N, C-alpha and C positions, 0 to 999 in steps of 0.2 A: 587493668581489668577490662577497660573498654575494648582494647585490641583483642582480648580473648573472646569477648562477646561477638565482635565483628567476624572473627575467624569462625565461630560456631555458626553464625548466620550464613557466611559465604560457603562453608562446607555443606550445610544443609541444602542450600540452593543447588550446589554442584551435584549432590546426590539425588535430590528430589525434583529438580527443575523449578521453574518459576511459573505458576499457573497464569499469572497476569500476562507475562510475556508470551506464553504459549497461546493464550486466547487472542492477543493482539496479532500474533503471527497468523493464526487461523482466519481472523477477520480480514487481514491484508490479502491473504491468498484468495479468499472468497470474493473480495472486491475486485481484485485483479482479474479473476475469472469472469466476473460479470462485465467488466469493462471490455475485456478481450472479445467476449461473445457479442456485445453490442457493436464493436468495431467490425467484426466479421459479418454480422447481419446487414450492416450498412455499407459494405464494400470499402471499409477504411482500414488503414494500418497504423502502426505506431508513429510513423513519420507524419501522417495526416493529423493525428491527435496532438503531436508536439507542435505543429504549426497552429492548430486551433487554440491551444491553451498557452501559446507563446513560451515554450520552454524547449530545452535541448532534448534531442532524441534519446540520449543516454539516460536522462532522468525518466522519461516515459518508459524506457525498457526496464529500468529498475522497478518502477511501479508494476508493470505487467508481469514481471518475474517474481513479484512478491518480496523483493529484496529491499524495499524502501517503504517506510510508513507513509500512509496517506494522511495528511493533516486534514482537519475540517475545512480549511480554506481551499486546499487542493481538491477535495471531493466536491465542494460547492462549485468550484470553477469548472471542473470536468462535467458535472451534472448539468449546469447551466448551458455550457457550450454544446454538449451533445443533445440536450433537449431542443435548443434553438436550431441545431443542424437538422434534427429529425423533423421539425415542423416546417422546414423550408421545402 
C-alpha cells in the first residue's frame, strides 16, 4: 500500500509540479539577478566574485545562472563580502 501511495504522490507532482520547488527556483533566479546587477554596477565579474568569496569560478557561474541553490551561509558570505567591497 505504501508504494501505491508514493506512486500517487509522485504522479501528482509530475502532473502539477511542486510549488515549493518552483518558489525556490524563482527566489534563486531573483537572487542571481541581483548579484549579477551588483557586480555589473561595480565593474566586477564572476571571476572577481569567486576570488572574493574564495570559491571556484564554476560554482559562482552556477549561482549566477540560477542552477545552484544559494544556502544561507553562501548568501551571508556574498553579502558581507560585497558590502565590505562597496564601502572600500
